[in-house]
C-alpha positions in Angstrom: 134.2 37.7 -61.8 135.2 40.8 -63.6 138.5 42.4 -62.4 138.2 46.3 -62.0 141.8 47.3 -62.7 143.0 50.9 -63.4 142.2 52.0 -66.9 144.1 54.2 -69.2 142.5 57.4 -68.1 143.1 56.6 -64.5 146.7 55.9 -65.0 146.9 59.1 -66.8 145.2 60.8 -64.1 147.6 59.4 -61.5 150.5 61.0 -63.4 148.7 64.2 -63.8 148.0 64.6 -60.2 151.7 64.0 -59.3 152.7 66.7 -61.8 150.1 69.2 -60.7 151.0 68.6 -57.1 154.6 69.4 -57.8 153.5 72.4 -59.8 151.3 73.7 -56.9 154.1 73.3 -54.4 156.3 75.3 -56.9 153.6 78.0 -57.0 153.2 78.2 -53.3 157.1 78.7 -53.0 157.2 81.2 -55.7 154.3 83.1 -54.2 156.1 83.1 -51.0 159.3 84.4 -52.5 157.7 87.0 -54.8 154.9 88.1 -52.6 154.8 91.6 -54.1 154.0 90.2 -57.6 151.4 87.8 -56.3 150.2 90.3 -53.6 150.3 87.6 -51.2 151.2 89.7 -48.0 150.0 89.3 -44.6 148.2 86.6 -42.8 145.7 86.1 -45.6 148.4 85.9 -48.1 150.3 83.3 -46.1 147.3 81.2 -45.7 146.7 81.4 -49.4 150.1 80.2 -50.1 150.0 77.5 -47.5 146.8 76.2 -49.1 148.3 76.1 -52.5 151.3 74.1 -51.3 149.2 71.7 -49.1 146.8 71.0 -52.0 149.9 70.1 -54.1 151.3 67.8 -51.4 147.9 66.0 -51.0 147.2 65.6 -54.8 150.7 64.4 -55.3 150.0 61.8 -52.5 146.7 60.9 -54.0 148.4 60.3 -57.4 150.9 58.1 -55.9 148.3 55.7 -54.9 144.8 56.8 -56.1 142.9 54.0 -54.4 144.8 53.8 -51.3 145.2 57.6 -50.7 141.6 58.6 -51.7 141.3 60.9 -48.5 144.5 62.7 -49.7 142.9 63.2 -53.2 139.5 64.4 -51.8 141.2 66.9 -49.5 143.6 67.9 -52.3 140.6 68.6 -54.6 139.0 70.7 -51.9 142.0 72.6 -51.1 142.7 73.4 -54.8 139.0 74.8 -55.1 139.9 77.0 -52.2 143.3 78.2 -53.4 141.9 78.9 -56.9 138.9 81.0 -55.5 141.3 82.6 -53.1 143.7 83.7 -55.8 140.9 85.0 -58.0 139.5 86.9 -55.2 143.0 88.3 -54.1 143.8 89.3 -57.7 140.5 91.2 -58.1 140.8 93.1 -54.8 144.4 94.0 -55.0 144.3 94.2 -58.0 147.1 91.7 -59.2 147.2 90.4 -62.7 149.5 87.7 -61.8 147.4 86.6 -58.8 144.3 86.7 -61.0 146.1 84.7 -63.7 147.2 82.0 -61.0 143.6 81.7 -59.9 142.2 81.2 -63.3 144.9 78.5 -64.2 144.3 76.7 -61.0 140.5 76.7 -61.8 141.1 75.2 -65.2 143.4 72.6 -63.5 140.8 71.8 -61.2 138.0 71.4 -63.8 140.3 69.2 -65.8 141.4 66.8 -63.1 137.8 66.5 -61.7 136.5 65.8 -65.3 139.2 63.2 -65.8 138.4 61.5 -62.5 134.8 61.4 -63.4 135.6 59.8 -66.7 138.0 57.3 -65.2 135.5 56.1 -62.7 132.7 55.9 -65.3 135.0 53.9 -67.6 135.9 51.5 -64.6 132.5 50.9 -63.2 130.0 51.9 -65.9 127.2 52.7 -63.3 123.8 52.7 -65.0 121.7 54.1 -62.2 123.5 55.9 -59.4 125.7 58.7 -59.8 129.7 58.4 -59.5 129.6 59.6 -56.0 126.6 57.4 -55.0 128.3 54.4 -56.7 131.4 55.1 -54.7 129.4 55.3 -51.5 127.6 52.0 -52.3 130.9 50.2 -52.7 132.1 51.3 -49.2 128.6 50.4 -47.9 128.9 46.9 -49.3 132.4 46.6 -48.0 131.0 47.2 -44.5 127.8 45.2 -44.7 129.0 42.0 -46.4 131.5 41.2 -43.7 132.7 37.5 -44.0 136.0 38.1 -42.3 137.9 37.4 -45.7 135.4 34.6 -46.8 133.3 36.8 -49.2 132.9 35.2 -52.6 132.6 38.7 -54.4 134.7 41.9 -54.3 132.6 44.8 -53.0 132.9 46.6 -56.3 131.4 43.8 -58.2 128.5 43.7 -55.7 127.8 47.3 -55.9 127.9 47.0 -60.0 125.3 44.2 -59.8 123.1 46.0 -57.4 123.2 49.2 -59.7 122.5 47.1 -62.8 119.6 45.4 -61.0 118.0 48.8 -59.6 118.1 50.5 -63.2 115.8 48.0 -64.5 113.3 48.1 -61.6 110.1 50.2 -61.9 109.5 51.5 -58.5 109.1 54.9 -56.7 111.4 53.7 -54.1 114.3 54.0 -56.5 114.8 57.7 -56.0 114.6 57.2 -52.2 117.6 54.8 -52.6 119.7 57.5 -54.2 118.7 59.8 -51.3 119.8 57.3 -48.9 123.3 57.0 -50.3 123.6 60.9 -50.5 122.6 60.9 -46.6 125.1 58.1 -45.9 128.0 59.9 -47.9 127.5 63.4 -46.2 125.4 63.1 -43.0 126.4 59.7 -41.6 130.1 60.6 -40.8 128.9 63.5 -38.7 127.2 61.1 -36.3 130.5 59.8 -35.4 132.1 63.2 -35.6 134.1 62.7 -38.8 134.0 65.9 -41.0 134.8 63.7 -44.2 132.6 61.8 -46.8 131.6 58.3 -46.0 133.4 56.9 -48.9 136.9 58.1 -47.8 136.6 57.1 -44.2 138.7 53.9 -43.1 137.0 50.5 -42.8 136.6 50.8 -38.9 135.0 54.2 -39.2 132.5 53.3 -41.8 131.4 50.2 -39.8 131.1 52.3 -36.6 128.9 54.7 -38.6 126.7 52.3 -40.0 126.5 50.5 -36.5 125.3 53.9 -35.0 122.4 54.0 -37.7 121.4 50.4 -37.0 121.1 51.0 -33.2 119.2 54.2 -33.7 115.3 54.5 -33.9 112.8 56.0 -36.1 113.6 56.8 -39.8 117.3 55.7 -39.2 115.9 51.9 -39.3 114.6 52.7 -42.9 118.2 53.8 -43.9 119.8 50.8 -42.2 117.1 48.3 -44.1 117.9 50.1 -47.3 121.6 49.5 -47.0 120.9 45.7 -46.2 118.8 45.5 -49.4 121.4 47.2 -51.6 124.2 45.0 -50.3 122.5 41.7 -50.2 120.7 42.2 -53.6 124.1 42.3 -55.4 125.7 39.6 -53.3 123.3 37.0 -52.7 121.5 37.5 -56.1 124.8 36.4 -57.6 125.9 33.1 -58.8 129.1 33.3 -56.5 126.8 34.3 -53.6 124.4 31.4 -54.1 127.3 28.9 -54.3 128.9 30.5 -51.3 125.8 29.4 -49.2 125.5 25.9 -50.5 122.6 26.5 -52.7 122.4 23.9 -55.5 120.7 24.6 -58.8 117.9 22.3 -59.9 119.7 20.5 -62.8 122.4 19.5 -60.3 120.2 18.0 -57.6 119.5 14.5 -57.2 115.7 14.8 -57.8 116.5 16.2 -61.3 118.0 12.9 -62.5 115.8 11.1 -65.0 113.0 13.8 -64.8 110.9 14.7 -67.8 111.0 18.4 -67.8 108.7 18.8 -70.9 106.2 21.5 -70.5 102.8 20.1 -69.5 99.9 21.3 -71.8 96.7 22.5 -70.3 93.7 21.9 -72.6 90.5 23.8 -72.2 88.2 21.6 -70.1 85.1 23.4 -71.0 82.6 22.6 -73.7 82.3 25.0 -76.4 79.1 26.3 -78.1 80.9 28.0 -81.1 82.0 31.7 -81.3 80.5 34.2 -83.6 82.6 36.9 -84.5 80.9 40.0 -82.7 80.3 43.4 -84.1 81.7 45.3 -81.1 83.3 44.6 -77.8 80.9 43.5 -75.1 83.2 43.7 -72.1 86.8 45.1 -71.4 88.4 43.5 -68.4 91.2 45.3 -66.7 93.6 42.8 -65.3 94.6 39.3 -66.2 95.3 37.7 -62.7 93.2 35.5 -60.8 90.1 37.7 -61.0 90.6 38.9 -64.6 91.4 35.6 -66.4 88.5 33.9 -64.7 86.3 36.8 -65.6 87.4 36.7 -69.2 86.8 33.0 -69.8 83.4 33.1 -68.0 82.4 36.1 -70.2 83.6 34.4 -73.4 81.6 31.1 -72.3 78.5 33.3 -72.1 79.1 34.4 -75.5 80.5 37.9 -75.1 83.3 39.4 -77.0 86.1 40.2 -74.4 89.1 42.5 -74.5 91.6 42.1 -71.6 93.9 45.1 -70.7 97.0 44.2 -68.7 99.8 46.4 -67.4 102.3 43.5 -67.6 103.8 41.9 -70.5 102.8 38.2 -71.7 105.8 36.1 -71.3 106.7 32.5 -72.6 107.0 30.3 -69.4 110.0 28.5 -71.0 111.9 31.9 -70.9 111.4 31.9 -67.0 114.8 31.8 -65.4 115.9 30.4 -62.1 117.1 33.6 -60.9 115.7 35.9 -58.3 117.2 39.0 -59.8 116.0 38.4 -63.2 112.4 37.4 -62.2 112.0 40.2 -59.8 112.5 42.6 -62.5 110.3 40.7 -65.1 107.4 39.6 -63.0 107.0 41.6 -59.8 105.3 44.8 -59.2 108.0 47.4 -58.5 110.4 44.8 -58.9 109.7 43.4 -55.7 110.1 46.6 -54.0 106.5 47.8 -53.5 106.1 48.9 -50.0 103.7 50.9 -47.8 104.5 54.6 -47.6 106.2 54.3 -44.5 108.3 51.3 -45.7 107.3 49.3 -42.8 105.6 46.5 -44.9 106.5 44.9 -48.1 103.6 44.2 -50.4 104.3 41.4 -52.9 102.2 41.2 -56.3 102.8 40.0 -59.7 103.1 42.4 -62.5 102.8 40.2 -65.6 100.2 38.6 -67.7 98.6 36.1 -65.4 99.1 38.3 -62.4 100.3 37.0 -58.9 99.1 33.4 -60.1 102.4 33.4 -62.0 104.5 34.0 -59.0 102.4 32.7 -56.0 103.0 29.3 -54.2 100.1 27.7 -56.0 98.4 26.9 -52.7 94.6 26.3 -52.9 93.2 27.5 -49.5 89.4 28.1 -49.6 88.1 30.5 -47.1 85.9 29.4 -44.2 82.7 30.7 -45.6 80.6 29.9 -42.7 82.7 32.5 -40.9 83.6 34.9 -43.5 80.1 35.3 -45.2 78.3 36.3 -42.0 81.0 38.8 -41.4 80.6 40.2 -44.8 76.7 40.3 -44.1 77.1 42.2 -41.2 79.1 44.9 -43.2 76.1 45.0 -45.9 77.8 42.6 -48.3 75.5 39.8 -49.4 77.4 36.8 -51.2 75.3 33.7 -51.4 77.4 30.7 -50.2 76.0 28.3 -52.9 77.6 29.9 -56.1 80.8 30.2 -54.3 80.9 26.6 -53.4 80.0 25.6 -57.0 82.6 27.9 -58.3 85.3 26.4 -55.9 84.3 22.9 -57.3 84.6 24.0 -60.8 87.9 25.7 -60.4 89.4 22.7 -58.5 88.6 20.6 -61.5 89.8 22.9 -64.0 93.2 23.8 -62.2 93.9 20.2 -61.2 93.9 21.0 -57.7 94.8 18.0 -55.5 96.4 17.4 -52.1 100.1 18.2 -52.2 102.2 15.1 -52.6 104.9 14.8 -49.9 107.5 13.5 -52.5 107.7 17.1 -53.9 107.8 18.9 -50.6 111.1 20.3 -49.2 112.3 18.4 -46.2 111.8 21.6 -43.9 108.2 21.0 -44.3 108.5 17.5 -42.5 110.2 19.4 -39.6 107.3 21.7 -39.5 104.6 19.1 -39.7 106.3 16.7 -37.2 106.3 19.5 -34.6 102.7 20.3 -35.4 101.8 16.8 -34.8 103.9 16.6 -31.5 101.9 19.5 -30.2 98.5 18.0 -31.2 97.7 20.9 -33.5 95.4 20.6 -36.6 96.7 21.1 -40.2 98.9 19.3 -42.3 99.9 19.3 -46.0 97.8 21.6 -48.1 96.1 21.4 -51.5 97.7 22.9 -54.5 97.0 23.7 -58.2 99.9 22.0 -60.0 99.9 19.2 -62.6 102.6 16.5 -62.4 105.0 19.1 -60.5 108.6 18.1 -60.2 109.5 20.0 -57.3 112.2 22.5 -58.5 111.3 24.9 -55.8 111.2 28.1 -58.1 107.3 28.6 -57.8 107.7 32.4 -56.8 109.6 33.1 -59.9 107.3 31.5 -62.6 107.1 27.8 -63.5 109.1 27.2 -66.6 107.9 23.7 -66.9 104.2 24.7 -66.9 103.4 22.4 -64.1 101.8 25.3 -62.0 98.3 26.0 -63.3 98.3 29.6 -63.3 96.2 31.8 -65.2 99.0 32.2 -67.7 98.8 28.8 -68.9 95.1 28.0 -68.2 92.1 30.4 -68.0 93.5 33.2 -70.1 94.7 31.1 -73.1 91.4 29.4 -72.9 89.6 32.7 -73.1 92.1 33.9 -76.0 91.2 30.6 -78.0 87.5 31.4 -77.7 88.0 34.9 -79.2 88.9 37.1 -76.5 91.7 39.6 -77.2 94.6 40.7 -75.0 96.4 44.0 -74.9 99.6 43.6 -72.8 102.0 46.2 -71.6 99.4 48.9 -71.0 100.4 52.0 -69.3 98.1 54.9 -68.0 94.9 52.9 -68.0 92.0 55.2 -67.8 88.2 54.2 -67.7 86.1 56.5 -69.9 82.7 57.3 -68.5 80.0 60.0 -68.8 77.2 60.5 -66.1 77.3 57.0 -64.6 77.9 55.1 -68.0 81.3 53.5 -68.7 82.2 53.8 -72.5 85.4 51.9 -72.4 88.9 52.1 -71.6 91.9 54.3 -72.9 95.5 53.1 -72.4 99.0 53.8 -73.8 100.6 50.7 -75.4 104.2 50.8 -76.9 104.1 54.5 -77.0 100.7 54.7 -78.9 97.4 55.7 -77.2 94.5 53.3 -77.8 90.8 53.3 -76.9 88.5 50.2 -76.6 84.9 51.0 -76.4 82.7 48.4 -74.7 79.3 47.8 -73.3 80.6 47.2 -69.8 84.0 47.5 -68.0 85.1 45.2 -65.3 88.0 46.1 -63.2 90.0 43.1 -62.0 93.4 44.7 -61.2 93.8 43.5 -57.6 93.4 45.1 -54.2 95.8 47.9 -55.0 95.6 48.1 -58.8 91.9 48.5 -59.0 91.9 51.4 -56.6 94.8 53.0 -58.8 92.7 52.5 -62.1 89.4 54.0 -60.5 91.3 56.9 -58.9 93.4 57.6 -62.0 90.1 57.7 -63.8 88.6 60.3 -61.5 86.2 57.9 -59.9 86.7 58.2 -56.2 83.1 57.8 -54.9 83.4 60.7 -52.6 86.6 59.6 -51.0 85.7 55.9 -50.5 87.8 54.4 -53.4 90.9 52.9 -51.9 89.7 53.2 -48.3 89.7 50.2 -46.1 92.8 48.4 -47.6 93.8 45.5 -45.2 95.9 42.4 -45.6 96.8 39.0 -44.3 100.3 40.0 -43.3 102.8 39.1 -40.9 106.5 38.0 -40.6 108.8 35.1 -41.4 110.2 32.9 -38.6 113.3 30.6 -39.4 114.7 27.7 -37.5 118.0 25.9 -37.5 118.7 22.3 -37.3 121.7 20.3 -36.7 121.6 18.3 -40.0 121.6 19.7 -43.4 118.0 20.2 -44.5 118.5 21.8 -48.0 115.0 23.5 -47.7 115.5 24.9 -51.3 115.0 21.4 -52.6 111.3 20.9 -53.3 108.2 23.0 -52.9 108.5 25.9 -50.5 105.0 26.4 -49.1 103.5 22.9 -48.2 102.0 22.9 -44.7 99.7 24.7 -42.2 99.2 24.5 -38.6 96.1 25.7 -36.7 95.5 25.9 -33.0 92.3 27.8 -33.4 93.8 31.2 -32.7 93.2 33.9 -35.2 96.4 33.8 -37.0 97.7 31.6 -40.0 101.0 29.8 -39.6 102.4 28.2 -42.7 105.7 26.6 -43.7 107.9 28.1 -46.4 111.2 28.4 -47.9 113.0 30.8 -50.3 116.0 31.1 -52.4 119.1 33.0 -50.8 118.5 36.5 -51.9 115.0 36.8 -50.4 116.1 34.7 -47.5 119.0 37.0 -46.8 117.0 40.2 -46.7 114.7 39.1 -43.8 117.3 36.9 -41.9 118.1 38.6 -38.6 121.5 40.0 -37.8 124.1 42.4 -39.3 127.6 42.3 -40.6 129.5 39.1 -39.5 126.7 37.7 -37.7 124.5 37.8 -40.7 127.2 36.4 -42.9 127.8 33.5 -40.5 124.2 32.7 -40.4 123.7 32.7 -44.1 126.6 30.2 -44.4 124.2 27.9 -42.4 121.5 28.1 -45.2 121.4 24.5 -45.8 120.4 24.0 -42.2 117.4 26.1 -42.1 113.7 25.5 -42.2 111.3 28.4 -42.6 107.7 29.4 -42.2 105.5 32.4 -41.4 102.8 33.8 -39.2 100.2 36.1 -40.6 97.3 38.0 -39.0 94.4 40.1 -40.4 95.1 43.9 -40.5 92.4 46.4 -39.8 90.7 47.9 -42.7 90.4 51.2 -40.7 94.1 51.6 -40.8 94.6 51.0 -44.6 94.0 52.7 -47.9 95.4 53.5 -51.4 95.5 57.1 -52.6 97.3 59.2 -55.1 99.7 62.1 -54.1 99.9 65.5 -55.9 102.0 63.9 -58.6 99.7 60.9 -59.2 101.9 58.5 -57.6 100.3 55.6 -55.6 100.5 55.7 -51.8 99.7 52.7 -49.8 98.8 52.9 -46.3 98.6 49.9 -43.8 99.9 49.3 -40.3 99.4 46.9 -37.4 97.7 48.2 -34.3 98.7 46.9 -30.8 96.3 44.1 -30.7 97.3 42.6 -34.0 101.0 43.0 -33.0 100.3 41.1 -29.8 98.6 38.5 -31.9 101.4 38.2 -34.2 103.8 37.8 -31.4 101.5 35.0 -29.9 101.8 33.4 -33.4 105.6 33.6 -33.3 105.6 31.9 -30.0 103.4 29.0 -31.3 105.4 28.5 -34.7 108.6 28.6 -32.5 107.1 25.7 -30.4 106.3 23.8 -33.5 109.9 24.1 -34.7 111.4 23.1 -31.3 109.0 20.2 -31.0 110.0 19.2 -34.8 113.7 19.0 -33.7 115.0 22.4 -34.5 117.8 23.6 -32.1 117.1 27.6 -32.3 114.5 29.8 -33.8 114.8 33.4 -34.9 111.9 35.5 -36.4 112.8 38.1 -39.0 113.3 40.9 -36.4 115.1 44.0 -36.7 117.4 43.3 -33.7 118.9 39.9 -33.2 116.4 37.6 -31.4 116.9 34.0 -30.9 114.8 31.2 -29.1 116.2 27.8 -28.1 113.7 26.9 -25.5 110.3 27.8 -24.1 111.9 30.0 -21.4 113.6 32.1 -24.2 110.1 33.1 -25.5 110.0 35.9 -22.9 112.3 37.9 -25.1 109.3 38.4 -27.4 108.6 41.2 -25.1 111.4 43.0 -27.0 109.2 43.4 -29.9 107.3 46.5 -28.9 106.6 48.2 -32.3 105.7 46.7 -35.7 109.0 47.9 -37.2 110.8 45.8 -34.8 110.0 43.0 -37.3 110.4 42.7 -41.0 106.6 42.8 -42.1 105.2 41.8 -45.4 102.1 40.5 -47.3 101.2 38.7 -50.5 97.6 39.0 -49.7 96.2 42.4 -49.9 92.5 42.8 -49.8 89.8 45.6 -49.7 89.9 49.2 -50.9 86.8 49.0 -52.9 84.5 47.3 -50.3 81.1 45.6 -51.3 78.1 46.6 -49.5 74.4 47.8 -50.3 74.9 51.2 -48.7 76.5 53.5 -51.4 77.4 56.0 -48.5 79.8 53.4 -47.0 80.7 50.9 -49.9 82.2 51.5 -53.3 80.3 48.4 -55.0 77.0 47.0 -54.6 76.2 43.4 -54.1 75.9 43.0 -57.9 79.6 44.1 -58.1 78.7 47.4 -60.0 80.2 50.5 -58.7 77.6 52.6 -57.0 76.1 55.1 -59.3 77.4 53.5 -62.5 75.2 51.3 -64.7 77.9 49.2 -66.3 81.3 49.6 -64.4 82.0 46.6 -62.1 84.8 45.6 -59.8 85.4 41.9 -59.0 88.5 41.0 -57.2 90.1 41.0 -53.8 89.5 44.8 -53.6 85.8 44.2 -52.7 86.5 42.0 -49.9 84.9 44.1 -47.0 86.9 42.1 -44.3 89.8 39.5 -44.2 89.2 36.0 -45.4 92.3 34.9 -43.3 93.5 32.8 -46.0 95.7 32.7 -49.1 93.5 34.6 -51.5 93.7 33.2 -54.9 91.0 30.5 -54.6 88.4 33.0 -53.2 89.3 35.6 -55.6 88.6 33.2 -58.4 85.4 31.9 -57.0 84.3 35.6 -56.6 85.1 36.5 -60.1 83.3 33.3 -61.3 80.2 34.1 -59.4 80.2 37.8 -60.4 80.8 36.9 -64.2 77.9 34.4 -64.1 75.4 35.9 -61.9 75.9 39.7 -62.7 78.2 40.9 -65.4 77.2 38.5 -68.2 73.6 39.2 -67.9 
């Protein structure tokens, strides 16, 4: 841990403040004695003399202990500014050359000490994103939020530095809002507790009291409180010291690592080749390289087409993937993991790398209940034949090595979940997954450095590239070029240079949000229908505590499902400490103490389908993406019933207490305690999120309602297709990747390639 001691500039500033303080006191005395020369007569002159002397006393006090006496320093600067202005005004009005000269000198002194102070702070902390004032505020926020009663593993300054260095690397619109949050905390928050001073100079008890007021308030104050939790936990629990403090054990130090062969597993192309003729031009451009895009690319190359894949994310070598939440959020997640709805009430998790979300998902293979889903789609005007989807599922299962998840690689919390499910007589059990010889490191959500997860990064995309497809990664400002219903190709900026790829057909496979973004940025809005009807399988995490140590981080996180015929989805899960801390209920010391029990926790989630009528993707006036999605009352009640059910599962499996990811502190230790679910009255009473967004470009035969037809072509276009989760007209109520791949497979072979 770095020690942030006083630097040379700060030591010089200490001495300078003491000297300036003495001179200001002397100036005040001189002005009082020679009041005629300074024209400091009357009440106004007396107040000016007093302000000058008081500024000197405060600055001298601040210089005697610049950190301990920061309030004195801040007040001293303020009074010095007042005194300098006062002497200049007094000298100009009197007129008095002596008073005017005194004002000018004081102004120069003020400018000098402020500049030195800024230089000293910048040398000490080197903030990269936040301003010096915001950074100082952040230090005090962390000091209040990470309250371990002296057991903290990191100094607040170090936490603030790490948070600052993380946020500067994230590409997300929310970054600017985090700056605004710290500005409000610094200047507005103290007024709530009637303290007319900046937050960063308040005492520890007053800072805690101010934040507590925000936590207990409603409305937008909750967004501020959640932001403060993110800023504090990101720097603390994303550090090696924070991980060690909660008992997290890195994979090479675990028992299961001993004797393991961690050599990356190769994934050869299982499909026969008919030879590849170098084409004269590009037949198809595929936008996106995730579950839909990579399958589309391979299927089109298998059909003999020349394919170019355009991807916003960068192609990464899996062997460079790090067992670090902080690093991999920046490298592989959209918005650095901070993509939210416009009201910030729901986190939307998606991949932003070559291979898309398949690189950072849980590799769970859950096929949609087609006997329920397809009739729903049919009623909405979308006709998708069941046979080709079944065939696609079958082919994909073989190619991606899908099998039943072996229990030996599951984390032990999964058995608490599954034992509880069995005790309650619920259907479910361990899931199927797409991994090959998995060794159970538990870092699935951050990319598999051992190539055991058969993501698109190591399977379908390289297979397509080996057959002649081309990949452009790191593409920005992707636009579809079109004229009068004919797509001509794609324009994008890569490595600072604009490029154009002309093609006979364009296939948009950028995901439920990304595809709408591409279409809208290209001026294709289908009379306002593009982006409308976004929905998701979304919900909340629910954590349980056991008497014995579970070490849920050791093994695969998402392993099991429980089904009681209700319209919600219940799955087991576990996460490394940073993500875990952000959704764990509690604040201050209660949150810190709960995190110390990290090794005793099991985890899971409840998800429900949101209403397409309440969701959408749009662009604001500056071209920035706005995501709208929310729970209605019925969905919230369904989610609460699901929380009750997973609580019963945990308690039946041996847990002693259960707590959902609620804003306020909720805890269930018995069936009777579930009455407290009534305290969840609004969606923002829970920390909500989704990794399964769907819709936005709904399929249907009626062009007045749907964006794409039953042949996946955008209505009104001859050769522009969309084939990903964005075409789902209603929710499939399952983890999406299997069905997204199957739909892309069907679209490629039945429509796009022909």
